[in-house]
C-alpha positions in Angstrom: 10.7 -30.9 -2.4 9.8 -30.4 -6.1 7.2 -32.4 -8.0 8.3 -33.5 -11.4 4.7 -32.8 -12.7 5.1 -29.0 -12.2 6.0 -26.4 -14.9 7.1 -24.0 -12.1 7.4 -23.9 -8.4 5.6 -20.7 -7.6 2.9 -19.0 -9.7 2.3 -15.4 -8.6 -1.0 -13.8 -9.8 -0.9 -10.0 -9.9 1.7 -7.7 -11.6 1.1 -4.5 -9.7 3.8 -4.0 -7.1 3.5 -6.7 -4.5 3.6 -9.6 -7.0 6.7 -8.4 -8.9 8.4 -7.5 -5.7 7.8 -11.1 -4.4 9.1 -12.4 -7.7 12.3 -10.3 -7.3 12.7 -11.6 -3.7 12.5 -15.2 -4.9 14.8 -14.7 -7.9 18.1 -16.5 -7.4 16.6 -18.9 -4.8 16.5 -21.9 -7.1 12.7 -21.7 -7.3 11.1 -21.4 -10.7 8.7 -18.5 -10.7 5.9 -17.5 -13.1 4.4 -14.1 -12.8 0.9 -13.5 -14.2 -0.4 -10.0 -15.2 0.1 -7.0 -17.4 3.5 -5.4 -17.5 3.5 -1.6 -16.6 3.3 0.6 -19.7 6.3 2.8 -20.5 6.3 6.4 -19.4 4.6 8.7 -22.0 5.5 12.0 -20.4 7.1 13.6 -17.3 3.8 14.2 -15.5 3.4 12.6 -12.1 1.0 9.7 -11.9 -2.0 10.2 -9.6 -1.4 7.1 -7.5 1.4 7.7 -5.1 2.4 6.0 -1.8 4.3 7.1 1.3 7.0 4.5 1.5 8.3 3.8 5.0 12.0 3.5 5.8 11.5 -0.3 6.0 10.0 -0.4 2.5 12.8 1.8 1.2 15.3 -0.6 2.7 13.6 -3.5 0.9 13.7 -1.7 -2.5 17.4 -0.9 -1.9 18.1 -4.6 -1.2 16.4 -5.6 -4.4 18.5 -3.1 -6.3 15.7 -0.8 -7.6 15.6 2.1 -5.1 18.0 4.3 -7.1 15.6 4.2 -10.0 12.6 5.0 -7.8 14.3 7.7 -5.8 14.8 9.9 -8.8 11.1 10.9 -8.7 10.4 10.4 -5.0 9.5 13.2 -2.5 10.6 13.3 1.1 8.5 13.6 4.2 10.9 15.0 6.8 8.2 16.2 9.1 4.4 15.9 9.4 1.8 18.2 11.0 -1.5 16.7 12.0 -4.5 18.5 13.5 -8.1 18.0 14.4 -10.2 20.7 12.7 -13.1 20.3 15.1 -11.3 20.2 18.4 -8.0 22.0 17.8 -5.8 19.2 18.9 -2.5 18.8 17.0 0.7 16.8 16.8 3.9 17.2 14.8 6.3 14.4 13.9 9.9 15.2 12.8 12.5 12.9 11.4 15.1 14.8 13.5 13.6 12.9 16.5 14.5 9.6 14.9 17.5 7.9 13.5 16.1 8.1 10.0 16.8 10.9 7.4 13.1 11.0 6.5 9.8 9.7 8.0 8.8 8.4 4.5 9.4 8.9 0.8 6.6 9.7 -1.5 6.8 7.7 -4.8 4.5 7.0 -7.7 3.2 3.5 -7.7 3.9 3.2 -11.4 7.6 4.2 -10.8 8.0 1.3 -8.4 6.2 -1.0 -10.8 8.4 -0.1 -13.7 11.6 -0.5 -11.7 10.5 -3.9 -10.6 9.6 -4.9 -14.2 13.1 -3.7 -15.4 14.7 -5.8 -12.6 12.7 -8.9 -13.6 13.6 -8.5 -17.3 17.1 -9.7 -16.3 15.9 -12.6 -14.1 16.2 -15.9 -16.1 14.3 -17.8 -13.4 11.2 -15.7 -13.7 8.7 -16.1 -16.5 6.1 -13.4 -17.1 2.7 -14.3 -18.6 0.7 -11.3 -19.7 -2.8 -12.8 -19.4 -5.5 -13.0 -16.8 -6.1 -16.0 -14.5 -9.5 -17.8 -15.2 -9.3 -21.1 -13.3 -7.4 -22.9 -10.7 -7.6 -26.6 -9.7 -5.9 -27.7 -6.5 -4.8 -31.3 -5.9 -2.8 -32.9 -3.0 0.4 -32.5 -5.0 0.0 -29.5 -7.3 -1.9 -26.4 -8.1 -3.0 -26.0 -11.7 -3.9 -22.6 -13.3 -5.5 -21.7 -16.7 -5.3 -18.3 -18.3 -7.5 -16.3 -20.7 -5.0 -16.7 -23.6 -5.3 -20.5 -23.3 -2.0 -21.0 -21.5 -1.8 -23.2 -18.4 0.7 -23.9 -15.7 1.2 -26.4 -12.9 2.9 -25.2 -9.7 3.5 -26.2 -6.2 2.0 -22.9 -4.9 -0.2 -20.2 -6.3 0.1 -16.8 -4.7 -2.7 -14.2 -4.9 -1.1 -10.7 -5.2 -3.9 -9.5 -7.4 -5.5 -6.8 -5.4 -8.6 -6.1 -3.4 -10.9 -7.9 -5.8 -8.5 -10.9 -5.9 -9.5 -13.7 -8.4 -7.2 -16.1 -6.5 -9.0 -15.4 -3.2 -12.4 -16.0 -4.8 -11.3 -19.2 -6.7 -9.7 -20.6 -3.6 -12.9 -20.0 -1.6 -11.3 -17.8 1.0 -13.9 -15.6 2.7 -13.2 -12.1 3.9 -14.7 -9.8 6.5 -15.4 -6.4 5.1 -17.5 -3.2 5.4 -17.7 0.0 3.5 -16.7 3.3 5.1 -19.4 5.1 3.1 -16.5 7.4 2.1 -14.7 8.1 -1.2 -11.1 9.4 -1.6 -10.3 12.1 -4.1 -6.6 12.1 -5.3 -4.9 14.8 -7.3 -1.7 16.8 -7.5 -1.5 20.5 -6.8 0.8 23.4 -7.1 0.8 25.8 -4.1 2.1 29.4 -3.6 4.2 28.3 -0.7 6.9 25.6 -0.7 6.0 22.5 1.3 9.5 22.3 2.8 9.3 18.5 2.8 6.5 18.6 5.3 3.3 16.5 5.1 0.0 18.0 6.3 -3.0 16.0 7.5 -6.3 17.5 8.7 -9.0 15.5 10.4 -12.2 17.2 9.3 -15.9 16.5 10.0 -16.4 15.0 6.5 -13.2 13.0 6.5 -9.4 13.3 6.2 -7.3 15.6 4.0 -3.6 14.9 3.4 -1.0 16.8 1.5 2.1 14.7 0.6 5.3 16.6 -0.7 6.4 15.7 -4.2 10.0 16.4 -5.3 9.3 19.9 -6.7 9.1 22.3 -3.7 5.6 23.7 -4.5 4.0 20.5 -5.7 2.1 18.1 -3.5 -0.1 15.0 -3.9 -3.5 15.2 -2.1 -5.8 12.5 -0.7 -9.1 13.9 0.4 -11.4 11.3 2.0 -14.9 12.5 2.5 -18.4 11.0 3.0 -19.4 9.9 -0.4 -22.1 12.5 -1.1 -19.6 15.3 -0.2 -16.8 13.7 -2.2 -19.1 13.5 -5.3 -20.0 17.2 -4.8 -16.3 18.1 -4.6 -15.4 16.0 -7.7 -18.1 17.8 -9.7 -16.8 21.3 -9.0 -14.9 23.2 -11.6 -11.2 23.7 -11.1 -11.4 27.2 -9.6 -14.1 26.2 -7.1 -12.3 23.0 -6.1 -9.1 24.9 -5.5 -11.0 27.4 -3.3 -12.5 24.6 -1.3 -9.2 22.8 -1.0 -7.4 25.9 0.2 -10.0 26.5 2.9 -9.9 22.9 4.0 -6.1 22.9 4.6 -6.4 26.3 6.4 -4.3 28.0 3.7 -1.1 26.6 5.3 0.5 26.4 1.8 -0.9 29.7 0.6 -3.0 29.8 -2.6 -3.7 26.6 -4.5 -2.5 27.7 -7.9 -3.3 24.7 -10.0 -4.8 21.2 -9.7 -4.5 18.2 -12.0 -7.4 16.0 -13.1 -8.9 14.2 -10.1 -9.5 10.5 -9.5 -11.8 8.8 -7.0 -12.0 5.5 -5.2 -14.3 4.1 -2.6 -12.9 3.3 0.9 -13.5 -0.2 2.2 -12.2 -2.2 5.2 -11.4 -5.8 4.2 -9.5 -8.6 5.8 -9.3 -12.2 4.5 -10.4 -14.7 7.1 -7.3 -16.8 6.2 -4.2 -15.9 4.3 -3.7 -19.5 3.1 -5.6 -22.4 1.6 -4.5 -25.7 0.1 -1.4 -24.7 -2.0 -2.6 -21.0 -2.0 -1.3 -17.9 -0.2 -2.5 -14.3 -0.3 -0.3 -11.2 0.0 -1.0 -7.4 -0.1 -4.4 -6.1 -0.9 -5.6 -9.6 -1.8 -5.3 -10.3 1.9 -6.2 -6.9 3.4 -7.5 -3.5 2.5 -6.9 -0.6 4.9 -8.1 2.9 5.3 -5.5 5.2 3.6 -5.3 7.8 6.4 -1.8 6.5 7.5 -0.6 5.5 4.1 0.2 1.9 5.2 -1.4 -0.1 2.5 1.5 -0.7 0.1 4.0 -1.0 3.0 2.0 -3.8 4.6 2.0 -5.6 1.2 5.8 -5.3 1.0 6.2 -6.8 4.4 3.9 -9.7 3.4 5.9 -10.4 0.3 9.2 -10.4 2.1 7.9 -12.6 4.9 6.5 -15.1 2.5 9.7 -15.1 0.4 11.7 -15.8 3.5 9.6 -18.8 4.4 9.6 -20.2 0.8 13.4 -19.8 0.5 13.9 -21.6 3.8 11.5 -24.4 2.9 13.2 -24.9 -0.5 16.6 -25.0 1.1 15.4 -27.6 3.5 13.8 -29.6 0.7 10.3 -29.2 2.2 7.1 -28.8 0.1 6.7 -25.0 -0.3 2.9 -25.4 -0.9 2.3 -27.3 2.3 0.2 -25.8 5.1 3.1 -26.3 7.5 5.2 -23.8 5.5 2.3 -21.5 4.7 1.1 -21.3 8.3 4.5 -19.9 9.3 3.9 -17.0 6.9 0.3 -16.5 8.1 1.3 -16.5 11.8 4.0 -13.9 11.1 1.8 -11.5 9.1 -1.8 -11.8 10.1 -1.5 -10.5 13.6 0.5 -7.4 12.8 -1.8 -6.7 9.8 -4.9 -7.1 12.0 -3.4 -4.7 14.6 -2.8 -2.1 12.0 -6.2 -2.5 10.3 -7.9 -2.3 13.7 -6.0 0.8 14.7 -6.7 2.7 11.4 -10.3 1.7 11.6 -10.5 3.1 15.1 -8.8 6.3 14.0 -11.1 6.7 11.0 -14.3 6.2 13.0 -13.0 8.2 16.0 -12.2 11.3 14.0 -15.6 11.2 12.2 -17.5 11.4 15.5 -18.6 15.0 16.2 -20.2 14.8 19.6 -18.7 17.5 21.9 -17.3 15.0 24.5 -15.6 12.9 21.9 -14.1 15.9 20.1 -12.8 17.3 23.4 -11.3 13.9 24.4 -9.6 13.1 21.1 -8.1 16.6 20.7 -6.7 16.5 24.2 -5.2 13.1 23.6 -3.7 14.3 20.3 -2.0 17.3 22.0 -1.0 15.3 25.0 0.8 12.7 22.8 2.6 15.6 21.1 4.1 16.5 24.5 5.1 13.0 25.5 8.3 12.6 23.4 9.1 8.9 24.2 5.5 7.9 23.2 5.7 10.0 20.0 9.1 8.4 19.1 7.6 4.9 19.7 4.7 5.8 17.3 7.1 7.0 14.6 9.2 3.9 14.9 6.1 1.7 14.7 4.9 3.6 11.6 8.3 3.3 10.0 8.0 -0.5 9.8 11.3 -0.9 11.7 
C-alpha cells in the first residue's frame, strides 16, 4: 500500500555500508528509495584503508548476489585458517577451512572498498535517489514519516530506516532507548609488514590486557591488526614511537610472523556494548550498528548488519508485493523477530568471551584454557562453531 502523499516509499539514513547495501537489495522491487548520507570519496592512492572487516561466507554470498563482490575481491585477503590461543593459560584452538565446505573461513576487505562498490552499483539504479546531507528532524504520523535535512531538503516516506551507525540520529529522534556499557577498553588498528608470510592464516591472542588479532591482507607479508587493550594500556601503546610499538607488537604475538618490519599510522576507537531495546518504532526501523554494537573480537559487527539489511529487504519486498503498508508494525515486527534474537545471542556470547578472557584468577585461567584445548579436539563441535560463525 502506497500513500499518495509520499515522495518515496523508503528513506534510508546512513551511507556507510549497511544503508547502501539495503538500498541495493531494494532496487528493482518497485519501491522508491531515498538514501541519505555522504558518498564515499574516490581512492587517492593504493594504500590500504585502516578499517577492514572479516567478511563471512554468508556476507560474501550477499555481495555476490548484489553484483559487487568481483570489485571488492580484487583487494580482499583470505582467511583459510585461524590460530587462537590463551596467553595466560596456554589453551589453544585452530580452525581450518579444509574442515568445512567453504574455500575460506572469511575474506578480509577494506570497509571503504565495499562502500565504493555499493555506491557504483547504486549510480545505475534509477529507483534510488541519493541525498548528500545530514538528517536533522523526523516527524511521524499515522500514515507517513517526514524527514528534514541540513541542506533544507525534506522527504515524506512510508518508512524511515536508521542505518546511521552507533550514534544513530534516527534512533535518538525516534525515542528508541538502548542498553549499553563501556568495556573500558580501546582498540588500536593498523597495518603491518612482517618478516614471515602469513600463509592466509589469522592469528588471535587472548592476553591479560585484551585481545590481539592479525588478519591477512592480499600481500603475503602484510596483515591488519586489531589490538584491544584496557584504555590506559592502549593509550600507552598508541603513544609509543614506531620502533617501540613494533617491538611490543612482536612480543605480544609471540614472534609467530617473525620481525615486525613496518607499521602504518595507528587509529583508535573505544569499545562499547550497545543493543537497542527495540529495533522498530512507528514507521521506523533500525539496522546494523544503529541497532547493536558488538565487541570486535570475533569480527561479526558488519556481518550482523548485512544480515539485518537482507532480512528487512525481504520483509519489505514481500509486504510491497502483497500491497501491505511497509511502515506498519505488523511488517516491521516480522523483521525484528527474525533478527533481534540471533543478534542478542551473538552479542551475549561475545560479551561473555570478552569478560571471560580478561579474568586472570588462576581457577578461571585453568578452566578456560582447558575448555579451549578440549574444543580443539572435538571435531564435530569445532565444525559447528565454524558453521555458526560463517553466517550459514
